[in-house]
C-alpha positions, 0 to 999 in steps of 0.5 A: 267431302270432309267436315264443314263449318258454317261461317260468314265470308268475312269470318272464313277470311279471317280464319284463313289469314290467321292460319297461313305460315311460311317455311324458310330455311327450316324455320316456320313463321306466321305469315300474316300478323295483322290488319291495318285499316279504317272501318267504314260502312262498307267493311265494319259490319262484315269484315269488321265483325269478324276482326272484332271477335276474339277467336283469332290471332290477328292484331288490328291497327287503326290507321288514320289514312288508308294510303298510310295503312298500306304504306305501314304494311309495306314497311312491315313486309320490307323490314321482315324481308318479305317473310311476314306481312299484313293485310289492309282493309277499307270501306268502298269508294273513297276509302278503297281508292285511297289505297290504290297508291299504296298498292302501286308502291307494294307492286313496284317494290315487289313486296307482299301486301293483301288489300281488302277493299269493300265493294258495292253490293253483289246483289245490286238491290240497293244500288247505288249504295253510298259511295258507289261509282256507277259506270253506265256502259259497264255495270260490273265496274266499281271503284275497286277495279282501279286496283287492277293496274297496280295489283299482281293478282286481282279478284272480286268475291261475288259469292261466299264460295268464291273466297276459297279459290280467290285466297288460294290464288292470292297466297300463291302470288304473295308467297312467290318471291318472283311474283309478289306485290300487291294482291287485291281481293275485293269484298262486296259488302253484302257478301262479307256477311253472307254465310256458307259451309266452308270445308275445315280443310280450307281453314286448316293451317297451311304452310307455304315453303320458300324453296330457292330456285337452283341455277342449272349447270348450263346457266352457270357455264354461260355465266362463267364464259361471260365473266372470263371474257370480261376485263372490267366487270361490275356488279349492280347489287339490287334488293334481291340480294337482300331478300335472298340473304346473299350479302356474304356471298356477294361480298366474297364474290367481288373480293375473290374476283376483284369486281366493284359493286354499285348499289341500288336503293333496294340493295344499299347496305346489304354489303356494308359501306366499308367493304373494299369493293363497295363504291356506294350508289350507282346511277342518276343518284349514284356516287362518282366512283361507281358511275365512273367505273360503270362507264368503262365496264365491259360486263354488268352483272345485275344481281337482283335488280329491276334496272330502273332508269335511275339505276341505268341513268336512262340506259345511258350510264354504260358507255363501253360499246362492248358492254354486255349484261348478265341478269341474275334474278328470280324474276324472268321479267327483270333478268331479260332487261338491257338485252341481258343474258338471263340467269333465272335463279336464286342470287345466293345459290348462283353466287356460291356456284360462280365462286366455285366455277371461276378458279383463277379469274381476276378482273383487269381493274387493277388499282382503279377500284381502290383509287375511286373508293378512296376519292369517294370516301374523301368526298363524303367526308367533305360533304358530312362536314360542309359549312353553309354560310346561309344555315344548316345544309341538308347533306350536313344533317345526314352526316351528323346523323350517320356519323355518330348521333344515331346508333349504328343499328338504327333503321333509317326510312325515307322514300321521296324528294332529294333525301333518298338521292343524298342517302344513296350517295353518302349514307354509310350503312354499318349494320345490315337491314338498317337502310330502308328507302322506298324508291321503286315508286318514290312515293311521297308520304311513304316515310312516316307510315312505313316507319311505323310498320318498321317499328312494329316489325323491329320494336327493339330498334330505333326507327328514324324517318327522314322526310322532306317538308313536302312529303311530310305535309302530303301524309303524316297522319300515321304519326297519330297512330304511332302515338296511339300504339305507343310505338316510338319513331323519330321523325326528322323533317328537313324543311327547305320550304318547297319541293326543291328536288323538282325545282332543281329538275325544273331549273336544270331544263332552263325553266324559270322557278315556278310552282315548286317553292313554298311562297305566298301569292304576290299581290302584284304579279298574282303568282306564287313568288311572294314571301316564303311560307314558314311552318312549325312542324314541331308544334304540328307534331305536338298537336298529335301528342308527339314530342316536338323539337327544333334544330337550326344549327348542328349543335341544336341538332345534336341536342335534339337527337339526344333528347329524341333517343332518350324519349319514350314515345314518338318524337319529331325534330323540325330541322330548317335546312338551306334550300339547294343544300343537297348533293347533285349528280356525279357522272350521271344523266337522266332522261326527261321530257324537255320541251323541244319548242319554247319561247325561252331560249334556255329551254331550247338549249336544254332540249338540244343538250338532252337530244345530244346525250340521248344518242349515247343511251342504249335502246333496249 
């Protein structure tokens, strides 16, 4: 055995994190660049002591909510295309459980984040320690076990020497593009401070090599056979295209073979909006053009997508009975979906190989692609200039921002409500890696925290969080962290006084408007159907130390954005938009659990319609 160094478990953890590197395309990058967290009793004297030392290069960011800390780390990892990441730490009990939602967000989006929750004493002597969950039937269970369901790898370090195997396995997963997501290493608070003679070899610089999976000759031959047999193929561009760096290859593939593109939220903006084959979003929140052609397609080439129900319209979208699926993905779990032919390999290398292997092929779409793209562009132009007599329409706000108010390279961040639906349909991405929308988990409260993470990742760019009033009130505390860190983010709150995305779903299924509009309780009926609640979000931002601005008209919006861009620190623009002024479905459907029995005849009718459409959906 070689030389050792005597350290606490937490000190060894910090040294290990500080020495992890990624090698990608010949470039060596520091992989772990900092730690977000909140110190409580279960972490401050252990891991906190190690972080407080000056012998490492990890920057500590003091979050204001543990979920926000996790979302900031996710935003940072996503904007760095998974080549850099952060760790997140917390105390035990409630602090740890606050991170579980963020861990689910990381895993659903396949983004690397290391969660380090504090835990109860491994020695069990002071049990029950403050904030400990006691499980009478299984004393090994603590609050940190809640992370098991949302982690790609989970471990608990009950002895100092266990740290070595735990961290090697943790980074095996964090650096694997097919397996990555939330990794949880739970740290009992006594073990954090316990000492061990760690091998210097374990703490030395470690380089993780990202080597793309090369498609085999047989895989390419099978794919070529499928494509040559197809008259109307269609490509779904997923987030894997972005992470593979395959934007040029996908654009060339579709241009060469005359194949249309529909974008997922994760893949949107990888191929820019004005590419002649890019028909914008696909699925339940997709464009009319992409969805119309998807219904006719006889081959769906799913590149780097997890094929969620919004992308497939709950497996209803692909109406051609002869339609087949080709899943190009580094993750077998995703490549096999929709009963697809799996091509488990890197997207960039696969597309390059297919371009070379398909000389002379051209789809049979003819002029249809150009026609539907032209029609959709005209529809977006109409929406961008929509005049709403009741006030400022939400889709008009997006048009104003996208058409010239924001710099073309500004990064826009969103994640829940009707705003991502509108953006997937109408946002025109002009610079790659500037469309940052979390929709695999559609986690309310992601937006502002993630915008902070994005700004840390790309400090020279304007970063704009587009957030509804519902998501803002759910989690906006990292706006204070942005003020504290001097990180300028622009938060645009689109206030329609309610959870109107869900209100739309509720009413579309025949249910009365109930519990989703922000109204006071009526003194007569006792229900939430009184006056609309009015909130001044600009004043709320000012209380955090940010600049607060307001807009009620398009002219006021233009003036406010100009002021925001000229500002030096965080800015919030409170934009009052008219309810129901978002976009609605274009040739799409979404399966929901409508009540099959109800005293309301409109609900019964909606259930019958749901059952009728369900007969058109694929089963697997």
